[in-house]
N, CA, C and O atoms as a GROMACS GRO file, in nm:
protein
  292
    1UNK      N    1  -0.033  -2.982   1.980
    1UNK     CA    2  -0.060  -2.938   1.844
    1UNK      C    3   0.009  -3.037   1.749
    1UNK      O    4   0.127  -3.066   1.766
    2UNK      N    5  -0.064  -3.089   1.652
    2UNK     CA    6  -0.006  -3.189   1.563
    2UNK      C    7   0.095  -3.127   1.467
    2UNK      O    8   0.087  -3.009   1.432
    3UNK      N    9   0.188  -3.209   1.425
    3UNK     CA   10   0.287  -3.166   1.326
    3UNK      C   11   0.225  -3.167   1.187
    3UNK      O   12   0.148  -3.256   1.153
    4UNK      N   13   0.259  -3.067   1.108
    4UNK     CA   14   0.211  -3.060   0.970
    4UNK      C   15   0.327  -3.100   0.880
    4UNK      O   16   0.430  -3.032   0.875
    5UNK      N   17   0.311  -3.210   0.810
    5UNK     CA   18   0.415  -3.262   0.724
    5UNK      C   19   0.396  -3.217   0.580
    5UNK      O   20   0.301  -3.144   0.550
    6UNK      N   21   0.484  -3.261   0.492
    6UNK     CA   22   0.475  -3.221   0.351
    6UNK      C   23   0.349  -3.273   0.282
    6UNK      O   24   0.295  -3.207   0.193
    7UNK      N   25   0.299  -3.391   0.321
    7UNK     CA   26   0.178  -3.445   0.258
    7UNK      C   27   0.056  -3.361   0.292
    7UNK      O   28  -0.032  -3.341   0.208
    8UNK      N   29   0.050  -3.311   0.415
    8UNK     CA   30  -0.064  -3.226   0.454
    8UNK      C   31  -0.061  -3.093   0.380
    8UNK      O   32  -0.165  -3.041   0.340
    9UNK      N   33   0.059  -3.038   0.362
    9UNK     CA   34   0.072  -2.911   0.289
    9UNK      C   35   0.031  -2.930   0.143
    9UNK      O   36  -0.040  -2.846   0.088
   10UNK      N   37   0.074  -3.039   0.082
   10UNK     CA   38   0.036  -3.068  -0.058
   10UNK      C   39  -0.116  -3.084  -0.069
   10UNK      O   40  -0.178  -3.034  -0.162
   11UNK      N   41  -0.174  -3.154   0.027
   11UNK     CA   42  -0.319  -3.174   0.027
   11UNK      C   43  -0.393  -3.041   0.040
   11UNK      O   44  -0.493  -3.019  -0.028
   12UNK      N   45  -0.345  -2.952   0.127
   12UNK     CA   46  -0.408  -2.820   0.142
   12UNK      C   47  -0.395  -2.736   0.015
   12UNK      O   48  -0.489  -2.666  -0.023
   13UNK      N   49  -0.279  -2.742  -0.050
   13UNK     CA   50  -0.261  -2.667  -0.174
   13UNK      C   51  -0.351  -2.719  -0.285
   13UNK      O   52  -0.408  -2.640  -0.361
   14UNK      N   53  -0.365  -2.850  -0.296
   14UNK     CA   54  -0.456  -2.906  -0.396
   14UNK      C   55  -0.601  -2.870  -0.366
   14UNK      O   56  -0.678  -2.842  -0.458
   15UNK      N   57  -0.639  -2.870  -0.240
   15UNK     CA   58  -0.774  -2.831  -0.201
   15UNK      C   59  -0.801  -2.684  -0.235
   15UNK      O   60  -0.909  -2.651  -0.284
   16UNK      N   61  -0.704  -2.598  -0.209
   16UNK     CA   62  -0.719  -2.456  -0.243
   16UNK      C   63  -0.731  -2.439  -0.394
   16UNK      O   64  -0.809  -2.356  -0.441
   17UNK      N   65  -0.652  -2.515  -0.470
   17UNK     CA   66  -0.659  -2.508  -0.616
   17UNK      C   67  -0.796  -2.550  -0.667
   17UNK      O   68  -0.850  -2.488  -0.759
   18UNK      N   69  -0.853  -2.654  -0.607
   18UNK     CA   70  -0.986  -2.699  -0.649
   18UNK      C   71  -1.095  -2.601  -0.609
   18UNK      O   72  -1.190  -2.579  -0.685
   19UNK      N   73  -1.084  -2.542  -0.491
   19UNK     CA   74  -1.188  -2.450  -0.444
   19UNK      C   75  -1.188  -2.317  -0.518
   19UNK      O   76  -1.294  -2.268  -0.558
   20UNK      N   77  -1.070  -2.259  -0.538
   20UNK     CA   78  -1.063  -2.123  -0.592
   20UNK      C   79  -1.028  -2.118  -0.739
   20UNK      O   80  -1.059  -2.020  -0.805
   21UNK      N   81  -0.964  -2.219  -0.793
   21UNK     CA   82  -0.925  -2.217  -0.934
   21UNK      C   83  -0.789  -2.153  -0.953
   21UNK      O   84  -0.741  -2.078  -0.868
   22UNK      N   85  -0.728  -2.185  -1.066
   22UNK     CA   86  -0.592  -2.137  -1.093
   22UNK      C   87  -0.588  -1.987  -1.119
   22UNK      O   88  -0.485  -1.924  -1.095
   23UNK      N   89  -0.698  -1.928  -1.167
   23UNK     CA   90  -0.697  -1.785  -1.198
   23UNK      C   91  -0.706  -1.698  -1.074
   23UNK      O   92  -0.651  -1.588  -1.072
   24UNK      N   93  -0.774  -1.745  -0.970
   24UNK     CA   94  -0.793  -1.662  -0.851
   24UNK      C   95  -0.684  -1.679  -0.747
   24UNK      O   96  -0.671  -1.592  -0.660
   25UNK      N   97  -0.605  -1.786  -0.752
   25UNK     CA   98  -0.503  -1.808  -0.650
   25UNK      C   99  -0.399  -1.696  -0.643
   25UNK      O  100  -0.366  -1.654  -0.533
   26UNK      N  101  -0.344  -1.646  -0.756
   26UNK     CA  102  -0.248  -1.535  -0.745
   26UNK      C  103  -0.311  -1.409  -0.685
   26UNK      O  104  -0.247  -1.338  -0.608
   27UNK      N  105  -0.436  -1.382  -0.721
   27UNK     CA  106  -0.505  -1.265  -0.665
   27UNK      C  107  -0.523  -1.279  -0.514
   27UNK      O  108  -0.505  -1.183  -0.440
   28UNK      N  109  -0.559  -1.398  -0.469
   28UNK     CA  110  -0.576  -1.423  -0.326
   28UNK      C  111  -0.442  -1.410  -0.254
   28UNK      O  112  -0.436  -1.353  -0.145
   29UNK      N  113  -0.336  -1.460  -0.313
   29UNK     CA  114  -0.203  -1.449  -0.253
   29UNK      C  115  -0.158  -1.305  -0.240
   29UNK      O  116  -0.101  -1.265  -0.138
   30UNK      N  117  -0.183  -1.224  -0.345
   30UNK     CA  118  -0.146  -1.083  -0.339
   30UNK      C  119  -0.224  -1.010  -0.231
   30UNK      O  120  -0.166  -0.931  -0.156
   31UNK      N  121  -0.354  -1.035  -0.222
   31UNK     CA  122  -0.434  -0.965  -0.122
   31UNK      C  123  -0.396  -1.008   0.019
   31UNK      O  124  -0.397  -0.926   0.111
   32UNK      N  125  -0.361  -1.136   0.038
   32UNK     CA  126  -0.316  -1.180   0.170
   32UNK      C  127  -0.182  -1.117   0.206
   32UNK      O  128  -0.161  -1.076   0.320
   33UNK      N  129  -0.090  -1.108   0.110
   33UNK     CA  130   0.039  -1.044   0.134
   33UNK      C  131   0.024  -0.897   0.166
   33UNK      O  132   0.092  -0.846   0.256
   34UNK      N  133  -0.065  -0.828   0.094
   34UNK     CA  134  -0.090  -0.686   0.119
   34UNK      C  135  -0.147  -0.666   0.259
   34UNK      O  136  -0.108  -0.574   0.330
   35UNK      N  137  -0.240  -0.753   0.298
   35UNK     CA  138  -0.300  -0.743   0.430
   35UNK      C  139  -0.200  -0.769   0.541
   35UNK      O  140  -0.198  -0.699   0.642
   36UNK      N  141  -0.114  -0.871   0.522
   36UNK     CA  142  -0.010  -0.899   0.622
   36UNK      C  143   0.089  -0.784   0.633
   36UNK      O  144   0.135  -0.751   0.742
   37UNK      N  145   0.124  -0.723   0.519
   37UNK     CA  146   0.217  -0.610   0.520
   37UNK      C  147   0.156  -0.491   0.594
   37UNK      O  148   0.225  -0.425   0.672
   38UNK      N  149   0.028  -0.462   0.570
   38UNK     CA  150  -0.038  -0.353   0.640
   38UNK      C  151  -0.046  -0.381   0.789
   38UNK      O  152  -0.028  -0.291   0.871
   39UNK      N  153  -0.074  -0.506   0.825
   39UNK     CA  154  -0.080  -0.544   0.966
   39UNK      C  155   0.057  -0.525   1.032
   39UNK      O  156   0.067  -0.471   1.142
   40UNK      N  157   0.162  -0.570   0.964
   40UNK     CA  158   0.297  -0.557   1.018
   40UNK      C  159   0.335  -0.410   1.035
   40UNK      O  160   0.395  -0.373   1.136
   41UNK      N  161   0.300  -0.326   0.937
   41UNK     CA  162   0.330  -0.184   0.947
   41UNK      C  163   0.253  -0.118   1.062
   41UNK      O  164   0.307  -0.031   1.130
   42UNK      N  165   0.129  -0.158   1.082
   42UNK     CA  166   0.050  -0.096   1.189
   42UNK      C  167   0.099  -0.140   1.326
   42UNK      O  168   0.097  -0.062   1.420
   43UNK      N  169   0.144  -0.265   1.338
   43UNK     CA  170   0.197  -0.313   1.466
   43UNK      C  171   0.333  -0.249   1.493
   43UNK      O  172   0.365  -0.215   1.607
   44UNK      N  173   0.413  -0.232   1.389
   44UNK     CA  174   0.546  -0.174   1.403
   44UNK      C  175   0.545  -0.024   1.421
   44UNK      O  176   0.649   0.035   1.451
   45UNK      N  177   0.431   0.040   1.403
   45UNK     CA  178   0.422   0.184   1.421
   45UNK      C  179   0.452   0.263   1.296
   45UNK      O  180   0.452   0.386   1.301
   46UNK      N  181   0.479   0.197   1.185
   46UNK     CA  182   0.504   0.270   1.061
   46UNK      C  183   0.372   0.321   1.007
   46UNK      O  184   0.269   0.253   1.014
   47UNK      N  185   0.376   0.444   0.953
   47UNK     CA  186   0.254   0.502   0.899
   47UNK      C  187   0.293   0.593   0.784
   47UNK      O  188   0.387   0.672   0.795
   48UNK      N  189   0.221   0.584   0.673
   48UNK     CA  190   0.250   0.669   0.558
   48UNK      C  191   0.217   0.815   0.585
   48UNK      O  192   0.268   0.904   0.516
   49UNK      N  193   0.133   0.841   0.685
   49UNK     CA  194   0.091   0.978   0.713
   49UNK      C  195   0.188   1.051   0.804
   49UNK      O  196   0.162   1.165   0.841
   50UNK      N  197   0.302   0.990   0.840
   50UNK     CA  198   0.400   1.053   0.927
   50UNK      C  199   0.494   1.145   0.851
   50UNK      O  200   0.576   1.213   0.913
   51UNK      N  201   0.485   1.150   0.719
   51UNK     CA  202   0.574   1.234   0.641
   51UNK      C  203   0.536   1.381   0.663
   51UNK      O  204   0.418   1.413   0.672
   52UNK      N  205   0.635   1.469   0.672
   52UNK     CA  206   0.603   1.610   0.693
   52UNK      C  207   0.534   1.670   0.571
   52UNK      O  208   0.563   1.633   0.457
   53UNK      N  209   0.443   1.760   0.596
   53UNK     CA  210   0.370   1.823   0.487
   53UNK      C  211   0.461   1.920   0.414
   53UNK      O  212   0.550   1.981   0.474
   54UNK      N  213   0.439   1.934   0.284
   54UNK     CA  214   0.519   2.027   0.206
   54UNK      C  215   0.471   2.169   0.232
   54UNK      O  216   0.352   2.193   0.252
   55UNK      N  217   0.565   2.262   0.231
   55UNK     CA  218   0.530   2.402   0.251
   55UNK      C  219   0.469   2.456   0.123
   55UNK      O  220   0.509   2.417   0.013
   56UNK      N  221   0.370   2.547   0.135
   56UNK     CA  222   0.310   2.605   0.014
   56UNK      C  223   0.410   2.696  -0.056
   56UNK      O  224   0.493   2.761   0.007
   57UNK      N  225   0.400   2.699  -0.186
   57UNK     CA  226   0.489   2.782  -0.266
   57UNK      C  227   0.437   2.924  -0.263
   57UNK      O  228   0.321   2.949  -0.296
   58UNK      N  229   0.523   3.018  -0.223
   58UNK     CA  230   0.484   3.159  -0.222
   58UNK      C  231   0.564   3.230  -0.331
   58UNK      O  232   0.679   3.196  -0.357
   59UNK      N  233   0.501   3.328  -0.392
   59UNK     CA  234   0.569   3.404  -0.496
   59UNK      C  235   0.608   3.539  -0.442
   59UNK      O  236   0.534   3.600  -0.364
   60UNK      N  237   0.722   3.585  -0.483
   60UNK     CA  238   0.767   3.719  -0.445
   60UNK      C  239   0.726   3.815  -0.555
   60UNK      O  240   0.694   3.771  -0.666
   61UNK      N  241   0.726   3.944  -0.527
   61UNK     CA  242   0.687   4.040  -0.632
   61UNK      C  243   0.772   4.028  -0.758
   61UNK      O  244   0.723   4.057  -0.867
   62UNK      N  245   0.897   3.988  -0.746
   62UNK     CA  246   0.983   3.974  -0.864
   62UNK      C  247   0.938   3.858  -0.951
   62UNK      O  248   0.959   3.860  -1.072
   63UNK      N  249   0.875   3.756  -0.891
   63UNK     CA  250   0.830   3.640  -0.968
   63UNK      C  251   0.690   3.660  -1.024
   63UNK      O  252   0.650   3.587  -1.114
   64UNK      N  253   0.616   3.756  -0.973
   64UNK     CA  254   0.480   3.781  -1.018
   64UNK      C  255   0.483   3.852  -1.152
   64UNK      O  256   0.557   3.949  -1.168
   65UNK      N  257   0.405   3.806  -1.250
   65UNK     CA  258   0.402   3.874  -1.381
   65UNK      C  259   0.358   4.019  -1.367
   65UNK      O  260   0.289   4.056  -1.271
   66UNK      N  261   0.398   4.101  -1.462
   66UNK     CA  262   0.375   4.245  -1.456
   66UNK      C  263   0.226   4.279  -1.452
   66UNK      O  264   0.187   4.369  -1.378
   67UNK      N  265   0.143   4.210  -1.528
   67UNK     CA  266   0.001   4.246  -1.530
   67UNK      C  267  -0.067   4.215  -1.397
   67UNK      O  268  -0.163   4.283  -1.361
   68UNK      N  269  -0.019   4.113  -1.322
   68UNK     CA  270  -0.074   4.085  -1.190
   68UNK      C  271  -0.026   4.185  -1.088
   68UNK      O  272  -0.100   4.219  -0.995
   69UNK      N  273   0.099   4.234  -1.102
   69UNK     CA  274   0.151   4.333  -1.008
   69UNK      C  275   0.074   4.464  -1.019
   69UNK      O  276   0.054   4.533  -0.920
   70UNK      N  277   0.033   4.498  -1.141
   70UNK     CA  278  -0.038   4.624  -1.161
   70UNK      C  279  -0.177   4.619  -1.100
   70UNK      O  280  -0.225   4.720  -1.049
   71UNK      N  281  -0.244   4.502  -1.106
   71UNK     CA  282  -0.379   4.494  -1.054
   71UNK      C  283  -0.382   4.471  -0.904
   71UNK      O  284  -0.480   4.507  -0.839
   72UNK      N  285  -0.279   4.412  -0.847
   72UNK     CA  286  -0.274   4.385  -0.703
   72UNK      C  287  -0.200   4.499  -0.636
   72UNK      O  288  -0.078   4.510  -0.649
   73UNK      N  289  -0.272   4.583  -0.566
   73UNK     CA  290  -0.207   4.695  -0.498
   73UNK      C  291  -0.259   4.710  -0.359
   73UNK      O  292  -0.215   4.799  -0.286
   0.00000   0.00000   0.00000
């Protein structure tokens, strides 16, 4: 595998700038970073859906307004 030196990196960056333009490069970088982060999380086993679900709020008769207590019997 050939070594990649500083001149090759500069050439690749200039080529990317010419192909995509200065306005799209930050957007492309953000989307690549987001994709790499999601890939890393999926390989590492991290998942946003692992959080425990919140328990539903239940009301006691003391917290229920008087007009609802009278109709619910």
